[in-house]
N, C-alpha and C positions, 0 to 999 in steps of 0.2 A: 481038247481031244478026250481029256479024263469025260466029260461028259457028254460028249455024244461021239467021240470015235474017230471025227473028221482031219484029217488032214491032208496037205497041200501043194505044193512048193508053186510058188508068185515071184513076177519077174520083181528084182529092187522098188519099180514103180511103184507095186501094189501095198508099200508097207508104210505110203505116207498118208492114204486114206484111212484113216480110223472109224471104225468099225467097235459096235459095243463087246465087248464079252469075244474078244479078235484080237488076239497076240502075233505076233510076228517075231521067228527068231530064225537069223541070218546062218546058212550053213558054211560051216569054212573049211576053208581047203578042196573047194569044189573048183573046176574051170567051168569058163564061161558055155553055152549049149549053143546051139545053131536052131533057128525058128525056121519055122516053113509055113506055105499061107496058101491054099488052094484057093482058086476060084475060077467063074467061067468067063472066057476069056471074050466070048463075044458077045458079053456080059454084064460088066462091072458097076453096081450099084457105088453110086458115090460114098456112101459109107464108108465100103471096102478100099479103093482110092484113095477116104479120107486116111486110113487108118494105116492101108502100105506106105502116103507121103510122111506119117510122122513114123511110122520106125524105122525107114530111111532113114529119114535126118536126125534122128533122135542115135541110130548105130552108126552113123557118122560120126558126130558127136565123142560117141566115147571112145573112139580108136578104130 
């Protein structure tokens, strides 16, 4: 952040990605958040379906 001034909030799963020069600092004392996804119901691309399947399975595992 000192060099570029960029900061972002990412899901915990992103901390497993190794990116040169990028560090992950967990937030303490912050409750989980709900996320939403918007897409066209009459034209759902396969990638969106795969993503939604993954998110649903992951959220069920997390409780």
